[in-house]
N, C-alpha and C positions, 0 to 999 in steps of 0.2 A: 280247487277249480276243476270243473268237468273237462274231460278231454274232448277233442274234436269228434271222436267216434261216439262218445256218450251224447254229445249235443246232436249229432246226426240222427241217432235213434229217437231223440225227443222231437226233432223236426219232422221226421217221417211219421210219427204218431200224431202230430198236430193236425187239426182240421184245416189249417191254412199255413202256408210257408212263412207268413209274416208274424205269427203269434209269438214264437219264442224270441226272435230277434228284437221285436218291440218290447217284450218283457224285460230283456236285459238292458235296453237303452233306458227304460223307465226306472229300473233299479239303480243305474248309474246316476240318474238325475236325483233320485231320492237320497243317494249317498253323498253327493257333492252339493246339493241345493243350488245348482247352477243350471241355466238353460243348456240343453245338450242336443247337438246335431251330428248326425253321421253323414259323411260324404264319402262314398265308396264306389269304386269301379271294379268290374270283373276282369281286369287286365291280367291278373296272376292266377286265373282259374281257367276252366275249360272254355270260357267265352272268348279267350284270345284266338281260338281256332275258327270261330264262326261269326265274329263281329268285326267289322272294319275298325282298324286301330284308332281312327280319328273320332269315332263314336265313343270309344272307351276313355278318351282323353278329356281334359278340361276344355269346355267349349262355351261359346256365348249363350247357348241355350240353357246352360246350367243355372244362370241367374234366375230363371223362372222357377226352378226347383227350390232355390234358396228363398225366393219370395214366398212360396207356398209353405216352406218349413218354418219361416220366421213369423208367419201370420199368427197372431194371438199370443206370442211369447212376450212377457212383460219384464223379464230380468235384464240386468245390465252386465252380467257376467256370463260368458259362454265357454263351454267345453266342446271343441270341434274334433271329432274323430276322423282322421284323414288317411285315405288309402287310394292313391292315384299314381299313374305313370307320368303325369304332367300334362301339358297341352298348350293351349293358346296363351301367350303373354298378355294380350288384351283382355281375355276372359278372366284370367287370374287377377289382373288389376281391377276389373269391375267388381269381382267377388269381394276382394279386400276392401274396396271403398264402401261397398254395401254393408259388410259386417262391421266395419269400424265406425260407421255412422250410427250404429245402434248400441254397440257394446263398448264399455269402458275397459274391460279386461277379458282377454281371450287366451285360453290354453289349447294348444294343439297336441293331440294324442296320436302317436304314430305306432299302430299295432304291428305293421310290417314295413311298408314302403310308401314314402311320399317323395316322389322324384321330380326333378326339374321344376316346372311351374308349380307343382304342389309343394316343393321345398320353398319356393318364393312365398306362397301363402302362409306356410309355417313361420317364416321369418317376419311376417306381419303380425304375428301374435306376441303376447307378452312372455309366454313360456312354451317350451317344447318338451313334451314328455315322451321318452323313448325307453324301450327295453333292450336287452342284449341282442335281440333278434331284429331290432328296428333299423331302418336306414333312410337317410336323406340322399340327395343326389346333386351332381353339378348343375349349375343353372345356365351353362353355355347354350345359346339358342340352336335349335335344329331347323334347317330349311327343308321343307318337303318338296321334292322334285320328281317329275315323271322320268324314270329311267328304264329302258328296256321293256316298255309296256306296263310297268308297275310304278307305284309311288315309293320313294325311298327317302329316308331322313338323313341329312348330311349336316355335320356341324358347320355353322356359319363361319367360324374361324378357319376351318379347313378349306372352305371355298375361297376365302380371302387369301390364304397362304398360297394356294394353287394359282390363283390369278396373278399374284405378284411373281411367282416363279415363271409363269408363261410370259409375262411382260419382259422379264430379264432375259429369257431364252430368245425371244423374238428380236430384242435389241441387239443381241450378240450374233444371232443367225436369222436374218429376215426370212429366209426360205422356210423356216419352221412355221410361219404364220398360217400357211395353208393346212398344215397338219393340225394345228390347234383350233382352226376355225370350227370344225365339226364338234370339238369338245365344248365350246362355249356358246354356240349359236342358239342353243335351247334356252339360254337364260333370257328372261323377259327384260324389257327396258327398265333400267334403274335397279336391277337385281343386286349388283355389287354394293351399291349405296344402301340398299335395304339390309344387307347382311351386316354392314357396319352399324347401322342404326339399331338393329335388333340386339347386337352385343352390348352397345352402349346403354340401351334402355333397360335391359335385364339387370345390369349392375346398378344403374341409377335408381331403379324402383326399389330394389332390395336395400340399398344403402339408406334411402329415404325412410322406408318403413322401419328399419332397425333403429335409426336415430330417433324416430318419432315415438316408437312404442317400446320395444324390448330394452333399448339402451337409454331411454329418456332420462333416467336419474343419474347416469354416469357423467362425471365431469368432462371426460374426453370422448363423449358419445359420437362426435362427427368422425374422428379418426377410427374409432372402433368399428363404426358402421361401414366405412369405406374399406377398411382392411378385411373385414369379414366378407363383404360382397365380392371383393377382388379374389379372395381365396376360393369362394364357391364357384366363381366364374372361370377359374384357372383350369388348365388341362390336367385332368386327373387320370389320364391314360385311356379313359373311355367315358363317353357321355352317360352311359348306363351304369357306371361304377357305383355300387352301394357304399355310402359313407356312413359307417356304423357309429353307434353311440361313443365308443372310445375314441375314434378318429375325430369326430366332430367336437367332442368335449376337450380333446387335447390340442386341437389346432385352431379353435375359434373361441370367441368370448360369448357365443350364444348361450342363453339361459336354458341349460339342459337339465331336466329333472329325470330321475331314474324311476321307472315304474316299479322296480323291485323294492323300492323303499316303502311302498304302501301295498301290501299283499292283496287287500280287498279291492283296491282300485285297479290293480293289475288284472285280477281275476275277472272283474266286470268288463274292462276294456277288451281283453282277449276273448272273452265269451261273446261279446258283440261281434268281434271280427270273425270268429269261427262261424257263428250263425249266419253272418252276412255272406261269407264265401260259399257256404252251403246253399244259401238262397240262389246265388249265381249258378252253382253247379246243378241244381235240381229244378230250376224254373227257367223261363225265357228272359228274365230280368238281367240286364247287363250293367246297370248303373242305378244308384238310388241316393236321394238326399232326404233324410228323414229325421224328425225331431222326437223328443221324448214323449210326445202325445200321439205318436204314430201317424203323423201327417207330413206330407212333403211332395217331392217329385220322383217319378219312377219311369224307367226307360226299358222297353221290352223289345226283343227281336223276334221276328217271325221264324217259325221252324223251317220253312222252305228257304234255301239259300238262292240268291239271285246275284248274278255278276253285274255290278254297277261300277262304271268307270269313275274313279275319284277325280275331283277337280284339282287344279293347281292351288296349293295353300301356302301361305307364308305370313309372318314367321310363326313357327310352332316350336314349343320347347317340350320335347318328349324323347324317351329312349330310342336310339336307332336300332331297329330290327325289321326284318321283312314284314310287310303288311299282310294281314290275313284277308281272305275273301269276305266281302261284306254281306250282310243280310239286310233285308228291308226292315227298318224300324217301324213299329206300330205303337199307337197309344194303348197301354195295357189297362185292364180293369184295375181300379185302385180302391178296393173296399176300405172304408175308414179314413179316406183322405178327402180334403176339401178342394184342393186345387191341383189336380194332376197336371203334369207337363205333357203337352201334346207334341209329338215329334212330326216333322213334315213327311208326307208320303212321297215316295220316290217312284219314278217311272223307270222300270228296268230297261226300257227300250231307248232311253235317252241318257245323256251324261248327267250325272248328279250335279246340281248347282248349289252353291252356298247362298 
């Protein structure tokens, strides 16, 4: 297997950044004889510092990229290479419904990280392939709130726990109500109920998908699915905690396959991943959804940074970390693609609207 440095040399020699990455994806397709789609975000590359976190995450606009990537594919089996920090629960749900409406069997390949909502997508597959370096993540929802002039992701369960503590304190000492008023007045109407619903839905969806797909042949599939979803939703100390291969395989009944068992398969998957991260590091692209024919959806950031106020968003499932300054997304040139995804233009003088 070529190293990252060797792949970087080949990328820099190529006439276009896309050539080598697409060549590796095509080689994987020829090796497996299955439709192959790469869904990757630049969240673990230099793009984290220049692109708004919500753009790097799974969003409703991604379904357009999958539509472009699936156009013309005729197979009933899919290999999905997945690298994402997570994102919208609703977007993940829509992507799963779309993929499962076409494919009878899906394998998720995790070259490094598929966190939160990306873990949920992986759980809707029939198999999950991981290496020693790979990680899934807890599926507890994160609520994105404006705090101190910036957007911050806070676990929904932590919000509910704090709210119960506040109620208890106020019942015991009514004078504390005035102190806690400023703490909770920023919550929109129905926010506490939304937190409860987000937690319930994340577990429910994962349990449904596991029972229907990965555990479908198991005699005790309903209990297995419920127990696995409950474990993934539990407090693991941190929403962003990486749940590696040994942890997941030891604690759950998920169908986990080891990339190390097939050296050629591992080499191809990791080569695709290295070439993809180099694409993010050396171009303005920050997310791509691409099939083995070199077609799909691509998202590109402008070089000039502009400060755009982020909207209130909920619920979102993504690692909790400080948000980066956003850049204005633009529709990039997409040579060799049939249906590029067009990103909405933003006015830096106005608040961004969803």
